[in-house]
C-alpha positions in Angstrom: -21.7 20.2 12.1 -25.2 19.6 13.4 -26.2 17.0 16.0 -22.9 17.2 17.9 -23.1 16.8 21.7 -20.8 17.7 24.6 -18.1 15.6 26.3 -19.8 15.9 29.7 -23.1 14.6 28.3 -21.2 11.8 26.7 -19.9 10.7 30.1 -23.4 11.0 31.7 -24.9 9.0 28.8 -22.3 6.2 29.2 -22.8 6.2 33.0 -26.5 5.9 32.7 -26.2 3.2 30.1 -23.7 1.0 31.7 -24.5 1.6 35.4 -22.2 2.3 38.3 -19.6 1.0 39.0 -18.8 0.7 35.3 -17.3 -2.7 34.4 -14.1 -2.9 32.5 -13.0 -6.3 31.1 -9.4 -7.0 30.6 -8.5 -9.8 28.1 -5.6 -12.2 28.8 -4.7 -14.6 26.0 -3.7 -18.1 27.3 -0.3 -18.4 25.7 0.8 -14.9 24.5 1.5 -12.0 26.8 -1.5 -9.6 27.2 -1.9 -7.2 24.3 -4.5 -5.0 26.0 -3.8 -2.7 28.9 -7.4 -1.5 29.4 -10.7 -1.9 27.6 -14.1 -0.4 28.0 -16.2 -3.5 27.3 -15.4 -6.9 25.8 -17.9 -9.7 25.1 -17.4 -12.9 26.9 -17.6 -15.1 23.8 -17.3 -18.9 23.6 -13.7 -19.0 22.4 -11.3 -21.7 23.5 -8.2 -19.6 22.8 -9.0 -16.8 25.3 -9.8 -16.3 28.9 -11.5 -13.1 30.3 -11.4 -11.5 33.7 -13.7 -8.7 35.0 -12.3 -5.7 36.7 -14.4 -3.0 38.3 -13.9 0.6 37.2 -15.8 3.7 38.4 -17.3 6.3 36.1 -15.0 8.8 37.6 -12.0 6.9 36.3 -13.5 7.0 32.8 -14.2 10.7 33.1 -10.6 11.3 34.0 -9.5 9.3 31.0 -11.8 11.2 28.7 -10.6 14.5 30.1 -7.0 13.4 29.5 -7.5 13.2 25.7 -10.1 16.0 25.3 -8.9 18.5 22.7 -6.2 16.2 21.4 -6.2 14.8 17.8 -7.1 11.1 17.7 -7.6 9.4 14.3 -8.1 5.8 13.4 -7.6 3.4 10.5 -10.1 0.6 10.6 -9.4 -2.1 8.0 -11.6 -5.2 7.5 -9.4 -8.3 7.5 -11.1 -10.0 4.5 -8.2 -9.7 2.0 -5.0 -7.9 1.3 -4.3 -4.2 2.1 -5.4 -2.3 -1.1 -3.3 0.7 -2.1 -6.5 2.8 -1.5 -6.6 1.6 2.1 -2.9 2.2 2.5 -3.4 5.8 1.3 -6.2 6.3 3.8 -4.0 4.9 6.6 -1.1 7.1 5.5 -3.3 10.3 5.5 -4.5 9.4 9.0 -1.0 8.8 10.2 0.4 12.0 8.7 -2.4 14.0 10.1 -1.9 12.5 13.6 1.8 13.0 13.6 1.6 16.5 12.2 -0.8 17.5 14.9 0.9 15.7 17.7 -2.0 13.3 18.0 -2.6 9.6 18.2 -2.9 7.1 15.4 -5.3 4.2 16.4 -5.6 0.9 14.5 -8.9 -0.9 14.9 -9.8 -4.2 13.2 -13.4 -4.3 11.8 -13.9 -8.0 11.8 -17.6 -8.3 12.2 -17.9 -10.1 8.8 -17.4 -13.4 10.5 -17.6 -15.5 7.3 -14.9 -13.6 5.5 -12.6 -12.2 8.2 -9.5 -14.3 9.0 -6.6 -13.9 11.4 -4.2 -14.6 8.4 -5.7 -11.6 6.6 -5.4 -9.4 9.7 -1.7 -10.4 10.1 -1.0 -9.6 6.5 -2.6 -6.1 6.9 -0.6 -5.4 10.1 2.6 -6.6 8.3 1.9 -4.3 5.3 1.3 -1.3 7.6 4.5 -2.0 9.5 6.5 -2.4 6.3 5.2 1.0 5.2 6.4 2.4 8.5 2.9 3.4 9.7 3.4 2.5 13.4 0.2 2.8 15.4 0.0 4.2 18.9 -2.9 2.0 20.0 -4.3 -1.2 18.6 -3.4 -4.9 18.1 0.0 -5.8 19.4 0.3 -2.4 21.1 -2.8 -2.2 23.4 -4.1 1.0 24.8 -6.6 2.5 27.2 -9.5 2.4 24.7 -9.6 -1.2 23.6 -10.3 -3.9 22.8 -9.3 -3.0 19.2 -11.1 -5.7 17.4 -14.8 -5.3 16.8 -15.5 -9.0 17.4 -14.4 -8.3 21.0 -16.8 -5.4 21.6 -20.2 -7.0 21.1 -21.2 -6.4 24.7 -20.8 -2.7 24.3 -22.8 -2.7 21.1 -25.7 -4.5 22.7 -25.8 -2.1 25.7 -25.9 0.9 23.3 -28.6 -0.8 21.3 -30.7 -1.4 24.4 -30.2 2.2 25.5 -31.6 3.4 22.1 -34.5 0.9 22.5 -35.3 2.3 25.9 -35.1 5.9 24.7 -37.4 5.2 21.8 -34.9 5.9 19.0 -34.9 2.2 18.1 -37.8 -0.3 17.9 -38.1 -4.0 17.3 -39.0 -5.0 13.8 -40.5 -8.5 13.3 -40.7 -8.3 9.5 -39.7 -11.5 7.6 -37.3 -11.4 4.6 -40.3 -12.1 2.4 -42.1 -9.1 3.7 -39.1 -6.9 3.2 -38.6 -8.0 -0.4 -42.3 -7.3 -1.1 -41.9 -3.8 0.3 -39.0 -3.2 -2.1 -41.0 -4.5 -5.1 -43.9 -2.3 -4.3 -41.6 0.7 -3.9 -40.0 -0.1 -7.2 -43.4 -0.3 -9.0 -44.3 3.1 -7.5 -40.9 4.5 -8.5 -40.1 5.3 -4.9 -36.9 4.8 -2.9 -36.6 1.3 -1.5 -37.0 2.3 2.1 -38.7 0.5 5.0 -42.3 1.4 5.3 -42.3 1.6 9.1 -44.7 -1.3 9.7 -43.4 -1.9 13.3 -42.6 1.7 14.1 -45.8 2.5 16.0 -47.3 -0.7 17.2 -48.7 -1.3 20.7 -46.7 -3.0 23.5 -49.3 -5.8 23.3 -48.4 -6.6 19.7 -44.7 -6.6 20.5 -45.2 -8.9 23.5 -47.3 -11.3 21.4 -44.4 -11.7 18.8 -41.9 -12.0 21.6 -43.9 -14.8 23.2 -44.1 -16.6 19.9 -40.3 -16.4 19.6 -40.4 -14.4 16.3 -37.0 -13.2 15.2 -36.6 -9.4 15.2 -34.1 -6.8 14.3 -33.4 -3.4 15.9 -34.4 -0.5 13.6 -33.5 3.1 14.1 -36.3 5.5 13.9 -35.4 8.2 11.3 -37.1 11.6 11.4 -39.5 11.8 8.4 -38.7 15.5 7.7 -35.8 17.8 7.7 -32.2 17.9 6.4 -29.0 16.7 7.9 -25.8 18.7 7.1 -22.2 18.1 7.9 -19.2 20.3 7.2 -16.6 17.9 5.6 -13.0 19.0 5.9 -12.4 18.0 2.3 -15.7 18.3 0.5 -17.2 21.3 2.4 -20.9 21.3 3.3 -22.8 18.1 2.5 -26.5 17.6 3.1 -29.1 14.9 2.9 -32.9 14.9 3.0 -34.0 12.6 5.8 -37.1 11.4 3.9 -34.9 9.5 1.5 -33.4 7.2 4.1 -36.1 5.1 5.9 -35.7 3.4 9.2 -32.5 1.3 9.2 -31.3 -1.8 11.0 -28.6 -1.4 13.7 -28.8 -5.0 15.1 -29.6 -8.1 13.1 -31.9 -10.8 14.2 -28.9 -13.0 15.2 -27.7 -10.2 17.5 -24.9 -9.1 15.3 -24.5 -5.3 15.0 -24.3 -3.7 11.5 -21.4 -1.7 10.2 -22.7 1.8 10.8 -23.7 1.2 14.3 -20.4 -0.5 15.3 -18.4 2.4 13.7 -20.4 5.0 15.5 -20.0 3.3 18.9 -16.3 2.6 18.4 -15.3 6.0 17.2 -17.2 7.6 20.1 -15.9 5.4 22.9 -12.4 5.6 21.5 -12.6 9.4 21.5 -11.8 9.7 17.8 -11.6 13.4 17.0 -11.3 13.2 13.1 -12.6 10.5 10.8 -10.5 10.5 7.6 -11.7 7.8 5.2 -12.6 7.1 1.5 -15.4 9.0 -0.2 -17.3 5.8 -0.7 -18.1 6.1 3.1 -19.7 9.5 2.7 -23.3 8.1 2.5 -22.6 6.3 5.8 -22.1 9.7 7.5 -25.9 10.3 7.4 -26.8 7.2 9.4 -23.8 7.7 11.8 -24.7 11.3 12.5 -28.2 10.3 13.4 -26.8 7.6 15.8 -24.3 10.1 17.4 -27.2 12.4 18.1 -29.5 9.7 19.5 -26.8 8.3 21.7 -25.7 11.8 22.9 -22.2 11.2 21.6 -19.9 14.0 20.5 -19.5 13.8 16.7 -16.0 13.8 15.2 -15.0 15.9 12.2 -15.3 14.1 8.9 -12.9 14.2 5.9 -13.7 12.0 2.9 -10.8 11.4 0.6 -11.3 10.8 -3.1 -11.0 7.3 -4.6 -7.8 6.1 -6.4 -8.7 5.6 -10.0 -7.2 3.5 -12.8 -5.8 5.2 -16.0 -9.2 4.7 -17.6 -10.7 6.6 -14.6 -12.6 3.6 -13.4 -12.2 2.4 -9.8 -8.8 0.7 -9.4 -9.2 -3.1 -9.3 -7.3 -6.3 -9.9 -7.9 -6.2 -13.6 -5.6 -3.2 -13.8 -2.6 -5.2 -12.4 -1.1 -5.1 -8.9 -3.3 -3.2 -6.4 -2.2 -4.5 -3.0 0.7 -3.3 -0.9 1.9 -6.9 -0.5 2.1 -7.3 -4.3 4.3 -4.2 -4.6 6.5 -5.4 -1.8 7.0 -8.8 -3.4 7.9 -7.0 -6.7 10.8 -5.3 -5.0 9.4 -1.8 -4.3 10.7 0.2 -1.4 8.4 1.2 1.4 9.6 4.8 1.3 8.8 5.0 -2.4 5.3 3.6 -1.8 4.7 6.1 1.0 6.0 9.0 -1.1 3.8 8.0 -4.1 0.7 7.3 -2.1 0.9 10.7 -0.4 0.9 12.4 -3.8 -2.3 10.7 -4.8 -4.6 13.6 -3.9 -2.2 15.7 -1.9 0.6 18.1 -2.6 2.6 20.7 -0.7 1.9 23.5 -3.3 5.4 23.2 -4.8 6.8 21.3 -7.8 8.7 19.0 -5.4 7.6 15.4 -5.6 10.4 13.7 -3.6 9.6 13.4 0.1 10.8 11.3 3.0 8.1 10.3 5.6 9.6 12.9 8.0 9.1 15.6 5.4 5.6 14.5 4.7 4.7 14.7 8.4 6.2 18.2 8.5 4.3 19.5 5.4 1.0 17.5 5.5 -2.2 19.4 6.0 -5.8 18.1 5.4 -6.8 21.3 3.6 -4.5 20.5 0.7 -6.1 17.1 0.0 -8.0 17.3 -3.3 -11.6 16.4 -3.9 -11.1 14.9 -7.4 -10.0 11.3 -7.9 -6.3 10.5 -8.2 -5.0 8.4 -11.1 -2.7 5.5 -10.1 0.2 5.5 -12.5 2.4 2.4 -12.3 5.1 4.0 -14.4 5.3 7.0 -12.1 5.5 4.7 -9.1 8.4 2.8 -10.8 10.2 6.1 -11.5 9.8 7.3 -8.0 11.1 4.0 -6.6 14.2 4.5 -8.7 14.7 7.9 -7.2 14.5 6.5 -3.7 16.6 3.5 -4.6 19.5 5.8 -5.8 19.1 8.0 -2.7 19.9 5.1 -0.4 23.5 5.4 1.1 26.0 3.7 -1.2 27.1 0.9 1.1 23.4 0.0 1.7 22.7 0.0 -2.0 25.7 -2.2 -2.8 24.7 -4.7 -0.1 21.1 -4.8 -1.3 22.1 -5.3 -5.0 24.9 -7.8 -4.1 22.5 -10.0 -2.1 20.0 -9.9 -4.9 22.6 -10.9 -7.5 23.8 -13.8 -5.3 20.2 -15.0 -4.6 19.5 -14.8 -8.3 22.5 -17.1 -9.0 24.5 -14.6 -11.0 27.2 -14.2 -8.4 28.6 -16.6 -5.8 29.5 -13.8 -3.4 27.4 -10.7 -2.4 30.3 -8.3 -1.7 33.7 -7.2 -2.9 35.0 -4.7 -5.4 33.3 -6.3 -8.4 29.9 -5.9 -6.7 30.7 -2.3 -5.7 31.7 -1.4 -9.3 28.8 -3.2 -10.8 26.3 -1.4 -8.5 27.9 2.0 -9.3 27.8 1.4 -13.0 24.3 -0.1 -13.3 22.3 1.8 -10.6 21.0 4.5 -12.9 19.2 1.8 -15.0 17.6 0.1 -12.0 14.2 1.4 -10.7 13.3 -1.6 -8.6 15.7 -4.1 -7.1 14.6 -6.9 -9.4 15.8 -4.8 -12.3 19.4 -5.5 -11.1 19.2 -9.1 -12.2 18.4 -8.2 -15.8 20.9 -5.3 -15.8 23.9 -7.4 -14.7 22.9 -10.4 -16.9 22.6 -8.1 -19.8 26.1 -6.7 -19.2 27.6 -10.2 -18.9 25.9 -11.5 -22.1 27.3 -11.1 -25.6 24.6 -11.1 -28.4 27.0 -9.9 -31.1 25.7 -11.8 -34.1 22.0 -10.9 -33.5 23.1 -7.2 -33.0 25.1 -7.2 -36.3 22.3 -8.8 -38.2 19.7 -6.4 -36.9 18.4 -3.4 -38.9 19.9 -1.1 -36.3 23.3 -2.7 -36.6 23.5 -2.6 -40.3 24.9 0.9 -40.6 27.8 0.0 -38.3 28.6 -3.2 -40.3 28.9 -1.4 -43.6 31.1 1.4 -42.0 34.1 -0.9 -42.4 33.5 -2.7 -39.1 35.7 -5.5 -40.2 38.7 -3.1 -40.2 38.1 -2.1 -36.6 37.7 -5.8 -35.7 41.0 -6.7 -37.3 42.9 -3.9 -35.4 41.1 -4.8 -32.1 42.1 -8.4 -32.5 45.7 -7.4 -33.0 45.7 -5.3 -29.8 44.2 -8.2 -27.9 46.5 -10.9 -29.3 49.6 -8.9 -28.4 48.4 -8.2 -24.9 48.1 -4.5 -25.2 44.4 -4.4 -24.5 44.7 -6.6 -21.4 47.5 -4.4 -20.0 45.3 -1.3 -20.5 42.4 -2.9 -18.7 44.6 -3.8 -15.8 45.5 -0.1 -15.5 41.9 1.0 -15.1 40.0 4.0 -16.4 43.1 6.2 -17.1 44.8 3.5 -19.1 41.6 2.8 -21.1 41.1 6.4 -22.0 44.7 6.8 -23.2 44.5 3.6 -25.3 41.2 4.6 -26.9 42.7 7.9 -28.0 45.7 6.2 -29.6 43.5 3.5 -31.2 41.4 6.2 -32.7 44.4 7.9 -34.2 45.6 4.6 -35.7 42.2 4.1 -37.4 41.7 7.8 -38.2 38.4 7.6 -36.3 36.9 9.6 -33.5 33.6 10.3 -31.8 30.7 8.1 -32.8 32.5 6.4 -35.7 35.1 5.1 -33.1 33.0 4.4 -30.0 30.0 2.7 -31.7 32.2 0.0 -33.4 34.1 -0.5 -30.1 31.0 -0.8 -28.1 29.4 -3.3 -30.5 32.6 -5.5 -30.8 33.4 -5.5 -27.0 29.9 -5.6 -25.5 27.9 -7.1 -28.3 25.3 -4.4 -28.0 24.4 -1.0 -29.5 23.4 0.6 -26.2 24.3 0.4 -22.5 25.9 2.2 -19.6 29.3 4.1 -20.0 31.3 2.0 -22.5 34.7 2.3 -20.8 33.3 1.4 -17.4 31.3 -1.5 -19.0 34.4 -3.0 -20.6 36.5 -2.6 -17.5 33.7 -4.4 -15.5 33.5 -7.2 -18.1 37.3 -7.7 -17.8 37.0 -7.8 -14.0 34.1 -10.3 -14.3 36.6 -12.7 -15.9 39.2 -12.2 -13.2 37.3 -11.7 -9.9 36.2 -15.4 -9.6 32.7 -14.6 -8.2 30.7 -14.8 -11.5 28.6 -17.9 -11.5 29.0 -20.4 -14.3 25.2 -20.3 -14.6 25.2 -16.6 -15.3 25.6 -16.8 -19.1 28.8 -14.7 -18.9 30.9 -14.6 -22.1 34.6 -13.9 -21.2 36.8 -11.6 -23.3 38.7 -14.7 -24.7 35.3 -16.1 -25.8 34.3 -12.8 -27.3 37.4 -12.4 -29.4 37.1 -16.0 -30.6 33.6 -15.2 -31.8 34.9 -12.1 -33.6 37.6 -14.2 -35.3 35.0 -16.6 -36.8 32.7 -14.0 -38.2 32.4 -14.1 -42.0 32.6 -10.4 -42.6 32.1 -10.7 -46.4 28.9 -12.6 -45.9 27.8 -10.2 -43.2 28.5 -7.1 -45.4 26.5 -8.6 -48.2 23.6 -9.1 -45.8 23.8 -13.0 -45.9 22.9 -15.0 -42.8 26.0 -16.0 -40.8 27.0 -19.7 -40.5 27.5 -20.0 -36.8 30.6 -22.0 -35.7 30.4 -24.3 -32.8 32.1 -21.6 -30.6 29.5 -19.0 -31.6 26.5 -21.4 -31.2 27.6 -22.3 -27.7 27.2 -18.7 -26.6 
């Protein structure tokens, strides 16, 4: 990578810039315990919620700190707290986390909150909550502290100003007094000439006298970086290989606005350097920023990290994934009932693979297998159906007792059951788990089992073949078995009793296989399809005896089911005439 400096020159540069002894400021919130253990520089901003104290620190101490991490992997995830954590940001955070853990390095969280109008603490807290939910614990950052803080850009303005002044003194930066109107006119002229809309350099080579005159008048000015007019800049990206830019297409760019606020590329460069970030793993949309940042690293004599730009996450139509495609934030998927381990597994596979057909990974396995050279250049398609399937795989891999507890609590909270544990809950979880991909599916699965839509099933086109296959004869024999108590006794015995009875019932009717089981399923469950029939009927029987099924669940008991069967007009049904529902049927 060109323009990279040395660690020792970095220390000398910082020493000359900040003076000796080098001041370190430690921040102590008024009410909460201190989050920051050390920090390089922190602005003393007018903020009623915080107090700041200054502690002296020598350059030697900083050099010792720098030497301590030299050669170690240090990566960062730097979200902007202006909204929810997008799945693309979560994937970037995950790749940084996996790389750090696989290399025995540090994962740093930095909040890039310089957009004062849009950044909020509520958004920051939501981002931190989402990262914690995913299990991406950070080694340094908000709530954890660390030796390289503060970890919010809004608390580092003093450092940015000192770096900007150093660049001004060295000649890499100059004051630009152009008004917005002048800048817009430059863009219009460039557009007419079909040239790139770059700054013309009006204030790049003026005299000191001209500058002093504008300063005396109080004219607002920005700090512009002086870009070389010729040459090419190249970086060796760990994912994209060699990337180059012609410098004559860039133009001198602003690093400090007229209100004193630093711009994004300048902040990032200073932060990554002073936090000793070794690898910058981020989305490919940041690739153009590497040009400006590389120039800043060189000018400030900072060692440059290695870059790795990850492809974007795309929608099925290959456009950039956005809200119009459905849920896109981690918080939304959490609220929908997705598991964090499934989200982590799926996000890891968006642009990475271990070279095998295996798609099921725990986070520990991902740490063990992850390597940056297996990250793809091409965009990854976000497939909601694949994510749902993967969530189901992880859900069913949860230890049985935990899964039962999870589903039982959901059924109770949904108002289907009055208790969240017991044998009925355990049996229901075992029977229904294969049809549940996210926890919220459990509500529909159990409600469906407890319901009894017999008439609508019989009158449907799919139910017609079963009706005309002498279903009335099966119903008559089934009613006899129920009325004499044989069926109830069999259900009390459990699976073995049921299997024995079905076999004898089939012999009585001279039916077997599908011609026996489909009529029984329809008459007892009211449906054409579902989980194992014997287990379903046994669970329906238990639902009527366990005492924990809520009256609001819509459960139709066996007694009520057989009453419905008794009142069916089989002759009208066989002739395909609409059924006249009795009061008992209508109530269910």
